C-alpha positions as CSV (number, residue, x, y, z in Angstrom):
1,M,-21.0,24.9,-15.7
2,A,-18.9,22.6,-12.9
3,K,-15.7,24.6,-11.5
4,I,-13.4,22.3,-11.7
5,I,-10.0,21.7,-9.3
6,A,-7.3,19.5,-9.6
7,V,-5.4,18.8,-6.4
8,T,-1.1,17.5,-7.4
9,G,2.1,17.3,-6.1
10,K,4.9,14.4,-5.4
11,G,4.3,11.7,-2.6
12,G,4.4,12.4,0.8
13,T,3.1,16.1,0.5
14,G,0.4,15.6,1.7
15,K,-2.0,15.9,-1.5
16,T,-4.5,13.6,-0.9
17,A,-4.9,14.7,2.5
18,T,-5.7,18.5,1.4
19,T,-8.4,16.8,-1.4
20,S,-10.1,14.8,1.3
21,L,-10.1,17.9,3.7
22,L,-11.2,20.3,0.6
23,I,-13.9,17.7,-0.2
24,R,-14.9,17.9,3.9
25,H,-15.3,21.8,3.2
26,L,-18.0,21.2,0.4
27,T,-19.9,18.8,1.5
28,K,-20.8,21.2,4.5
29,G,-22.6,23.6,1.8
30,D,-25.3,23.2,-1.0
31,K,-23.2,22.8,-4.1
32,V,-23.0,19.2,-5.8
33,V,-20.1,17.8,-5.5
34,L,-18.1,15.0,-7.8
35,A,-14.5,13.8,-6.6
36,V,-12.9,12.0,-8.7
37,D,-9.4,9.5,-7.4
38,A,-7.3,9.6,-10.1
39,D,-3.9,8.7,-8.8
40,P,-2.8,4.9,-9.3
41,D,-2.1,4.5,-6.2
42,T,-6.6,5.1,-5.0
43,N,-5.4,6.2,-1.2
44,L,-8.3,9.0,-2.0
45,P,-11.3,6.2,-0.7
46,E,-9.3,5.5,2.3
47,T,-8.9,9.1,3.8
48,L,-12.9,9.6,3.2
49,G,-13.9,6.6,5.1
50,C,-15.6,5.1,2.3
51,E,-14.7,2.3,-0.2
52,T,-14.8,1.1,-3.6
53,N,-14.9,-2.0,-5.5
54,K,-14.9,-1.2,-9.2
55,T,-12.9,1.9,-10.8
56,I,-13.1,3.0,-14.8
57,G,-9.4,1.2,-15.1
58,D,-11.8,-2.0,-15.1
59,I,-14.1,-0.6,-17.7
60,K,-11.3,0.4,-19.7
61,E,-10.2,-3.0,-19.6
62,F,-13.6,-4.5,-20.7
63,M,-14.4,-1.5,-23.7
64,H,-10.4,-2.4,-24.6
65,D,-10.9,-6.3,-25.1
66,E,-14.4,-6.6,-26.0
67,R,-14.5,-3.8,-29.0
68,D,-13.8,-6.5,-31.4
69,N,-16.8,-8.6,-29.9
70,L,-19.5,-5.9,-30.0
71,P,-21.8,-5.9,-32.9
72,P,-21.2,-3.2,-35.2
73,D,-24.7,-1.9,-34.5
74,V,-24.0,-1.4,-30.8
75,N,-23.4,2.1,-29.0
76,K,-20.6,1.3,-27.7
77,E,-20.3,4.7,-26.0
78,S,-24.1,4.0,-24.4
79,I,-22.4,1.1,-22.9
80,L,-19.5,2.8,-21.9
81,E,-21.6,5.5,-20.1
82,G,-24.1,2.9,-18.8
83,K,-20.5,0.8,-16.8
84,L,-19.3,4.2,-15.4
85,Y,-22.9,4.8,-13.7
86,E,-22.2,1.2,-12.1
87,V,-18.8,2.5,-10.7
88,L,-19.8,6.2,-9.5
89,E,-20.2,5.6,-5.5
90,E,-22.9,7.9,-4.0
91,M,-21.6,9.0,-0.9
92,P,-23.4,11.8,1.3
93,G,-22.5,14.9,0.3
94,Y,-20.4,14.1,-2.5
95,D,-20.0,11.5,-5.5
96,L,-17.0,9.3,-5.9
97,L,-14.8,8.2,-9.3
98,V,-11.9,6.1,-9.3
99,M,-9.6,5.9,-11.8
100,G,-8.0,3.0,-10.8
101,R,-4.7,1.4,-12.6
102,P,-2.7,2.1,-15.7
103,E,-3.5,0.5,-18.5
104,G,-2.1,-2.5,-19.6
105,S,0.1,-3.2,-22.8
106,G,-2.0,-1.9,-26.1
107,C,-3.7,1.1,-27.3
108,Y,-5.9,2.7,-25.3
109,C,-6.7,6.0,-27.4
110,Y,-10.2,4.6,-28.6
111,V,-11.3,4.3,-24.5
112,N,-9.7,7.2,-24.3
113,N,-11.7,9.2,-26.5
114,L,-15.0,7.9,-25.7
115,L,-14.5,8.5,-21.7
116,R,-13.8,12.2,-22.7
117,G,-17.3,12.8,-23.8
118,I,-18.9,10.9,-21.3
119,M,-16.8,12.7,-18.7
120,N,-17.8,16.2,-20.3
121,K,-21.9,15.4,-19.9
122,L,-20.8,13.6,-16.5
123,V,-19.4,16.6,-14.9
124,A,-22.1,19.3,-16.3
125,N,-24.6,17.5,-13.5
126,Y,-22.3,18.7,-10.7
127,D,-21.2,22.3,-9.1
128,V,-17.8,21.1,-8.6
129,L,-15.1,18.5,-9.7
130,I,-12.7,18.1,-7.3
131,I,-9.5,15.5,-8.5
132,D,-6.8,13.7,-6.7
133,A,-4.6,13.6,-9.3
134,E,-1.2,12.2,-10.3
135,A,2.0,14.0,-9.8
136,G,2.6,13.7,-13.4
137,L,-0.4,15.2,-15.0
138,E,-1.0,12.0,-17.4
139,H,-4.7,12.2,-17.1
140,F,-4.7,16.0,-18.4
141,S,-2.0,15.0,-21.0
142,R,-4.9,12.9,-22.5
143,K,-7.3,15.7,-22.2
144,I,-10.1,13.2,-20.4
145,F,-10.7,16.2,-18.3
146,R,-11.9,19.5,-19.5
147,N,-10.5,22.8,-18.7
148,V,-9.4,23.1,-15.4
149,D,-10.2,25.9,-13.4
150,D,-7.2,25.5,-10.2
151,L,-4.5,23.6,-10.0
152,V,-3.6,23.1,-6.4
153,V,-0.3,22.0,-6.0
154,V,0.5,20.9,-2.7
155,T,4.3,21.1,-1.5
156,D,6.1,20.3,1.6
157,G,8.3,23.3,3.4
158,S,11.5,22.7,1.7
159,R,13.3,24.8,-1.2
160,R,13.0,21.5,-3.5
161,G,9.3,21.0,-2.6
162,L,8.4,24.5,-4.0
163,R,10.7,23.7,-7.3
164,T,8.5,20.6,-7.9
165,A,6.0,23.1,-7.8
166,E,7.9,25.1,-10.2
167,R,8.2,22.0,-12.7
168,I,5.0,21.7,-12.1
169,R,3.9,24.7,-13.8
170,E,5.9,24.6,-16.5
171,L,5.0,20.8,-17.4
172,V,1.8,22.5,-17.4
173,G,3.0,24.8,-19.8
174,E,4.4,22.6,-22.0
175,L,1.3,20.3,-22.0
176,E,-0.8,23.2,-23.4
177,T,-3.0,22.0,-21.4
178,D,-6.4,24.4,-20.6
179,V,-5.6,25.5,-16.8
180,S,-6.7,29.1,-15.3
181,N,-5.5,29.2,-12.1
182,I,-2.3,27.6,-10.6
183,Y,-1.8,27.9,-6.9
184,V,0.3,26.5,-4.5
185,V,-0.6,25.5,-0.8
186,A,2.8,24.6,1.5
187,N,1.9,21.6,3.8
188,K,3.4,20.1,7.4
189,V,4.3,23.6,8.3
190,T,6.1,24.8,11.3
191,D,6.7,28.2,12.9
192,A,10.4,27.6,12.1
193,N,9.9,27.5,8.3
194,R,6.9,29.4,7.8
195,E,8.4,32.9,6.8
196,R,11.1,30.7,4.6
197,I,8.4,29.5,2.7
198,A,6.4,32.7,2.1
199,S,9.8,34.1,0.4
200,T,11.0,31.1,-1.4
201,A,7.3,31.2,-2.9
202,E,7.5,35.1,-3.7
203,E,11.2,34.3,-5.0
204,L,10.2,31.4,-7.5
205,G,6.9,33.7,-8.4
206,L,4.4,31.0,-7.0
207,E,0.6,32.1,-5.5
208,L,1.0,30.4,-2.1
209,I,-2.3,30.6,-1.7
210,G,-2.5,28.1,2.1
211,M,0.0,27.2,4.8
212,I,-1.3,24.2,6.7
213,P,0.1,23.7,9.9
214,V,1.5,20.0,11.3
215,D,-1.0,18.5,13.0
216,E,-0.8,15.7,15.2
217,M,-4.9,14.8,14.7
218,I,-3.7,14.3,11.0
219,I,-0.7,12.3,12.3
220,E,-2.4,10.5,14.5
221,R,-5.0,9.0,11.9
222,D,-2.6,8.3,9.8
223,L,-0.8,6.0,12.0
224,A,-4.4,4.4,13.2
225,G,-5.4,4.2,9.4
226,E,-8.5,6.0,10.4
227,P,-10.0,8.5,7.9
228,L,-9.4,12.0,8.2
229,F,-13.1,13.1,7.1
230,D,-14.3,13.1,10.4
231,L,-11.8,15.4,12.0
232,P,-12.8,18.2,14.0
233,D,-13.3,21.7,13.2
234,N,-10.7,22.8,15.9
235,S,-8.0,20.8,13.9
236,A,-5.6,23.2,12.9
237,A,-5.6,21.3,9.5
238,V,-9.1,21.8,9.2
239,Q,-9.1,25.6,9.8
240,E,-6.5,26.6,7.4
241,I,-8.2,24.6,4.6
242,E,-11.7,27.0,5.5
243,K,-9.1,29.8,4.6
244,I,-7.7,27.9,1.2
245,A,-11.6,26.9,-0.1
246,Q,-12.5,30.8,0.3
247,K,-9.6,31.6,-1.6
248,L,-10.7,29.0,-4.4
249,G,-14.0,30.7,-4.6
250,L,-15.3,27.7,-2.5
């Protein structure tokens, strides 16, 4: 059974950068990895240095529009499964699926139910599923993914940011999602705020498993629109991600 890790956090905290660096770490091992970009902003492919032209959202639109036009004896789940493999991108060291933009008007419950079963079968082919999730955890409330082993909440160094992590923890409880562990990773940490972040996390009862320092290499790549996947091993962020990955059992 695949280990499922979801990375979430509000915009600007470095959620997608953290996800891409965890994927970078995983590609150096022998695990079979599926990466899923479940954020409507779809920034993960850019940080990984790859392009995607089709998304699961496109498939859902097709199935929604054509549902009543397909012959009644056609296995719709097989059609959806076939199209899912069409959008599965095979990259060196991992496979990538992009969820795409939210659906348009109308109810997509039928398609979501089909997709849920297919995703469960697909995930069984991998050792690790890592998800770049949207902050609202919408995909988890729909139960498209199976039980989540580790939910990693990326936050900045502010008390407000850590409060956001606390609210996400509460939201997970309200949704009654099957999440085994909730961890916090602080990003863009400096020597000036490191101790305060640790003490605030402890005060809020948050399990802080890493503090990624401000990394000039990431800043330069972000400004240039370059991928983070090829960051060198001496990157301060990469070195901290290695420690975080160990704590996650990766």
